C-alpha positions in Angstrom: 78.8 96.4 26.2 79.6 99.3 28.6 77.3 102.1 29.5 78.3 105.8 29.6 77.5 106.7 33.2 77.7 110.5 32.7 75.5 110.4 29.6 72.8 108.3 31.4 72.8 110.6 34.4 72.1 113.5 32.1 69.1 111.8 30.6 67.7 110.0 33.7 64.3 111.7 33.8 60.8 110.3 34.1 59.1 108.9 31.0 56.8 106.2 29.6 57.9 102.6 28.9 55.9 102.7 25.6 54.3 99.4 26.0 51.6 101.3 24.1 51.3 104.6 22.3 49.3 106.5 23.4 50.1 105.4 26.9 47.5 104.3 29.5 47.6 107.9 30.9 45.5 108.9 27.8 42.8 106.2 28.3 39.4 107.7 29.1 35.9 106.6 30.1 34.5 107.8 26.8 35.8 104.6 25.2 33.3 102.1 26.7 31.9 98.6 26.2 30.0 99.6 23.0 33.2 101.3 21.6 35.1 98.1 22.2 32.4 95.9 20.6 32.5 98.1 17.5 36.3 97.8 17.1 36.2 94.1 17.8 33.5 93.6 15.1 35.6 95.6 12.6 38.7 93.7 13.4 37.2 90.6 11.8 37.1 92.1 8.3 39.6 91.0 5.7 42.2 88.3 6.0 42.0 86.5 9.4 44.3 88.3 11.8 45.6 86.0 14.6 44.8 86.7 18.3 46.8 87.0 21.4 45.2 86.6 24.8 46.3 88.0 28.2 44.7 86.4 31.3 45.1 88.3 34.6 45.1 86.3 37.8 45.3 88.8 40.6 45.7 86.6 43.7 48.8 86.2 45.8 49.2 84.3 49.1 51.5 87.0 50.5 52.7 90.4 49.3 56.0 91.1 47.7 56.8 94.7 48.9 58.2 95.9 45.6 55.2 94.9 43.6 53.2 97.5 41.7 50.8 95.1 40.0 47.0 94.9 40.5 46.8 92.1 43.1 44.7 90.7 45.9 46.4 89.2 48.9 44.4 86.3 50.3 44.6 82.7 51.4 40.9 82.0 51.1 40.3 79.7 48.1 36.7 80.9 47.9 37.9 84.2 46.4 39.5 82.4 43.5 36.4 80.4 42.7 34.3 83.6 42.7 36.8 85.2 40.3 36.9 82.2 38.0 33.2 82.2 37.7 33.3 85.7 36.3 36.4 85.1 34.2 34.6 82.2 32.5 31.7 84.6 31.7 34.1 87.1 30.2 35.7 84.5 28.0 32.2 83.6 26.7 31.4 87.3 26.0 34.8 88.0 24.3 34.7 84.8 22.3 31.4 85.7 20.7 33.0 88.9 19.3 35.8 87.2 17.2 35.4 84.9 14.3 36.5 81.3 14.9 38.7 81.4 11.8 41.0 83.7 13.9 43.4 81.4 15.8 44.9 82.3 19.2 48.6 82.1 18.5 49.9 83.8 21.6 48.7 83.6 25.2 50.1 84.9 28.5 48.9 84.2 32.0 50.1 87.0 34.4 49.4 88.3 37.8 49.4 88.4 40.7 50.4 84.8 40.8 48.8 82.5 38.2 50.1 79.5 40.0 48.1 80.6 43.0 45.4 78.7 41.2 45.3 74.9 41.5 46.1 72.9 38.4 42.4 71.9 38.1 41.4 75.6 38.1 44.0 76.5 35.5 43.0 73.6 33.4 39.4 74.7 33.6 40.3 78.2 32.4 42.3 76.7 29.5 39.4 74.3 28.6 37.0 77.2 28.6 39.2 79.2 26.4 39.3 76.3 24.0 35.5 76.1 23.8 35.2 79.8 22.9 38.3 80.5 20.8 40.3 78.6 18.2 43.5 77.7 20.1 46.5 77.2 17.9 48.2 73.9 19.0 51.0 74.0 16.5 54.7 74.6 17.3 54.4 78.2 16.3 52.3 79.0 19.3 53.7 81.0 22.2 51.8 80.2 25.4 53.5 81.5 28.5 52.8 81.7 32.2 54.4 83.6 35.1 55.6 81.3 37.8 56.3 81.8 41.5 58.8 79.0 42.2 57.6 78.8 45.8 54.2 77.6 44.6 55.4 74.6 42.6 55.2 70.9 43.3 56.5 67.9 41.2 53.4 67.9 39.0 53.0 71.6 38.3 55.3 71.9 35.2 54.3 68.6 33.6 50.6 69.6 34.0 51.2 73.1 32.5 53.0 71.5 29.6 50.0 69.2 29.0 47.7 72.2 28.9 49.8 73.7 26.1 52.2 76.1 27.8 55.6 76.1 26.3 57.2 79.2 28.0 57.8 80.0 31.6 58.6 83.3 33.3 60.1 82.9 36.8 60.1 85.7 39.3 63.7 85.7 40.7 64.4 89.4 41.5 67.5 88.8 43.6 69.2 85.8 45.2 70.7 87.8 48.2 68.9 86.6 51.4 69.1 90.1 53.0 67.4 91.7 50.0 64.8 88.9 49.8 63.9 89.4 53.4 63.6 93.2 52.9 61.1 92.7 50.1 59.3 89.7 51.6 60.2 87.4 48.7 62.4 84.6 50.1 63.4 81.7 47.8 66.6 79.8 47.4 68.7 79.3 44.3 68.1 75.6 44.7 64.3 76.1 44.1 65.0 78.1 40.9 67.6 75.5 39.7 65.2 72.6 40.3 62.5 74.4 38.4 65.0 75.1 35.5 66.1 71.5 35.4 62.5 70.2 35.2 61.6 72.7 32.5 64.5 71.6 30.4 63.6 68.0 30.9 60.1 68.7 29.8 61.3 70.6 26.6 59.8 73.9 27.5 60.7 76.2 24.5 61.9 79.1 26.7 62.5 80.0 30.3 62.7 83.7 31.3 63.9 85.2 34.6 62.7 88.5 36.0 65.3 90.5 37.9 65.0 93.8 39.7 67.8 96.3 40.4 67.4 99.1 42.9 65.9 97.0 45.7 66.6 97.7 49.4 70.1 96.6 50.6 71.3 95.8 47.1 75.0 96.5 46.5 77.1 96.2 43.4 78.9 93.2 44.9 75.8 91.4 46.0 73.9 91.9 42.7 77.0 90.7 40.9 76.8 87.4 42.8 73.1 87.2 41.8 74.0 87.8 38.1 76.7 85.1 38.3 74.2 82.6 39.7 71.7 83.6 37.0 74.2 83.2 34.2 75.2 79.8 35.5 71.5 78.7 35.2 71.4 80.0 31.6 67.7 81.1 31.2 66.8 81.9 27.6 65.6 85.4 28.4 66.2 87.8 31.2 64.2 91.0 32.0 66.1 93.2 34.4 63.8 96.0 35.6 64.6 99.1 37.6 62.6 99.2 40.8 60.2 102.2 40.8 59.5 103.3 44.4 56.0 104.9 44.4 54.5 104.2 47.8 51.8 106.8 47.3 50.4 104.6 44.5 51.3 101.1 45.8 50.5 100.4 49.4 52.8 97.3 49.7 55.8 99.5 48.9 55.2 101.4 52.2 56.8 98.5 54.0 60.1 99.2 52.3 62.5 101.4 54.3 63.5 104.3 52.0 66.9 104.7 53.7 67.8 101.1 52.6 67.3 101.9 48.9 70.4 102.3 46.7 71.2 105.9 45.8 71.1 107.1 42.2 74.8 106.4 41.5 74.5 102.8 42.9 71.4 102.2 40.8 73.3 103.3 37.7 76.2 101.0 38.7 73.8 98.1 39.1 72.3 98.7 35.6 75.8 99.0 34.1 76.9 95.8 35.8 73.8 94.0 34.5 74.3 95.0 30.9 78.0 94.3 31.0 77.8 90.9 32.7 74.9 89.6 30.6 76.4 90.7 27.2 79.8 89.3 28.1 78.0 86.0 28.9 76.6 85.9 25.4 73.2 87.5 25.8 71.8 89.8 23.2 70.8 93.2 24.5 67.3 93.5 23.0 66.9 97.0 24.5 65.8 98.8 27.7 65.6 95.9 30.2 65.4 92.8 28.0 68.1 90.3 27.1 68.0 87.0 25.2 70.3 84.2 24.1 71.1 84.5 20.3 69.0 81.5 19.4 65.9 82.6 21.3 62.9 83.8 19.3 63.2 87.3 20.8 66.7 87.7 19.5 65.7 86.2 16.1 62.8 88.7 15.9 65.2 91.5 16.6 67.4 90.3 13.8 64.6 89.8 11.2 62.8 93.0 12.1 59.6 91.4 13.5 60.2 92.4 17.1 57.2 94.0 18.8 56.4 95.9 22.0 53.2 95.4 24.0 51.9 95.4 27.5 54.2 92.5 28.5 57.3 94.3 27.2 59.3 93.1 24.1 57.5 90.3 22.3 57.1 88.4 19.0 53.8 88.0 17.1 53.2 91.7 16.5 50.6 90.8 14.0 48.1 89.8 16.6 45.1 91.6 18.1 45.4 91.4 21.9 42.4 90.5 24.1 42.7 91.3 27.8 40.8 89.1 30.2 40.4 89.6 33.9 40.3 92.5 36.3 42.4 95.5 35.1 43.5 93.6 31.9 44.4 95.7 28.9 43.7 94.8 25.3 44.8 96.2 21.9 42.3 95.5 19.1 42.5 97.2 15.8 43.5 100.8 16.3 42.3 101.0 19.9 43.3 100.2 23.5 40.9 99.2 26.2 41.2 98.4 29.9 38.9 96.4 32.2 37.7 97.7 35.6 40.5 97.8 38.1 38.2 97.1 41.1 37.0 93.6 41.7 33.4 94.7 42.7 33.0 96.7 39.5 34.5 93.8 37.4 32.0 91.4 39.0 29.0 93.7 38.7 29.5 94.2 35.0 29.8 90.5 34.2 26.9 89.6 36.5 24.8 91.9 34.4 26.0 90.3 31.2 28.3 93.2 30.2 31.9 93.3 29.3 33.8 95.1 32.1 35.5 97.7 29.9 36.1 100.8 31.9 38.2 103.0 29.7 40.3 103.0 26.6 41.1 105.1 23.5 40.4 105.0 19.8 43.6 106.0 18.0 43.7 109.0 15.7 45.6 109.0 12.4 48.4 110.9 14.2 48.4 108.4 17.0 48.8 105.5 14.6 51.6 107.3 12.8 53.5 108.1 16.0 52.9 104.6 17.3 54.6 103.2 14.3 57.5 105.6 14.5 58.1 104.8 18.2 57.7 101.0 17.7 60.3 101.1 14.9 62.8 103.0 16.9 62.3 100.8 20.0 62.1 97.5 18.3 64.2 97.8 15.1 66.5 100.5 16.2 66.1 102.5 13.0 63.4 104.3 11.0 63.2 105.0 7.3 61.6 108.4 6.9 60.9 107.8 3.2 59.0 104.6 4.1 56.9 106.5 6.6 56.2 109.2 4.0 55.0 106.6 1.5 52.7 104.9 4.1 51.1 108.1 5.4 51.3 110.5 2.4 53.2 113.2 4.3 56.5 115.1 4.2 58.4 113.7 7.2 60.7 116.8 7.6 57.7 119.1 7.7 55.4 117.0 9.8 58.1 116.2 12.4 60.0 119.5 12.1 60.1 120.1 15.8 61.0 116.5 16.6 63.9 116.6 14.1 65.3 119.6 15.9 65.1 117.8 19.2 66.8 114.8 17.7 69.8 117.0 16.9 70.7 117.2 20.5 70.5 113.4 20.8 72.7 113.0 17.8 75.2 115.4 19.4 75.4 113.0 22.3 75.8 110.0 20.0 72.5 108.4 20.8 71.4 108.4 17.1 72.8 109.0 13.7 70.8 110.2 10.7 71.0 110.9 7.0 68.5 112.0 4.4 66.4 108.8 4.8 67.2 107.0 8.0 67.3 107.6 11.8 69.5 105.0 13.4 69.8 104.2 17.1 73.5 103.7 18.0 74.8 101.2 20.5 75.2 104.1 22.9 71.6 105.0 22.5 70.2 101.5 23.1 70.0 102.0 26.9 68.1 105.3 26.3 65.5 104.1 23.9 62.7 105.6 26.0 64.4 109.0 25.8 64.6 108.7 22.0 61.0 107.7 21.7 59.8 110.5 24.0 60.8 113.0 21.2 57.9 111.7 19.1 55.3 111.6 22.0 52.7 114.3 21.3 51.0 113.9 24.7 54.1 114.1 26.9 54.3 117.8 27.3 50.8 117.8 28.8 51.4 114.8 31.1 52.8 115.1 34.6 56.3 113.5 34.6 55.6 111.8 38.0 53.0 109.7 36.3 55.9 107.7 34.8 58.9 105.8 36.3 62.5 107.0 35.9 64.1 106.1 32.6 66.9 104.3 34.5 
């Protein structure tokens, strides 16, 4: 698959990634703990809807300069113990809100660096979750954890498998030593290969690599060598993100020398190279920045129409309510989104007082729910039946979205979509610009500052 460079340059503006709609920019303090408790209670009605849990572990031993995550840099183990004490309390409070007939089918530990914690500490968190939620132990479960390969020893992966994890996400970013040094993330291909070999021997269901293009000192040639190495290791999934340089928001990024960053043309060449090399190697281009082998669950979900998009990117198990645990964690329960306190002191204070640390969120309106479904279908299925939307929401699509359909005409003229009386279909040419297509249906975007979002490419 080849990208049209001129087309992408024309559409390379700022815009949301649509891991939610409305996006986090619309979250507000009027949605508080009591609001969350109400939607959690209501979510128990009817047939038991499965649960997904995200656990945020914010600690890292040293900073990676590119990182924009909510993190705490420390080598003091006392800080982790203080955090886990509150996390256990939050698990108890959240567990009391959801009926035990609702099983946890999906789980993800992210960070920060989850493997900053000792295996005993991670096991303690997993055991506590099991005491307060019904954990699905069947083969259909999807329990994943983000791994810093530099933190592993011989017992790490076997122990995580015993806990129930069956998916790993490895932070690779780039294999070029010069780039690694520039972003303070130095690790060898041998470390990654050893981790891969052990994961395969332990029958982990899936291993994913995270890559980043647009880092300092990256060239098309050097990143091509990284891609060759990655393809040789054959991970099941690859997420290749464009680096967003926002030093005003993320202090660690101030250590990156701006004059070492690739220019816009080089970034585009890096993206084009990534898409071309990975698809030639047999990976399915899921969309935006995600790739998967044809037999991976993500590719299967794309084929059968069950692909979903949430705060971790493209995902399966879209039928789950998502519970966010830990500082800054985001949840999606019923027709609402909620986010915990981002500051550790506020997170601790709420839980010490026996309160959930919900700081902000949003209850979706009927229009929000409608537009969320339209955006999800375009980004996950690549097509939208207007007649089906009319039936589900009792509206006339062409009248309700009259302005949006006019805007889509320009995208159709550039070959990003095709449409007929019933269906809007994303073309192969439009797959790399899914955010641009989705932005047409975003009612909040005209009122949001563009700099609040990353560049589309």
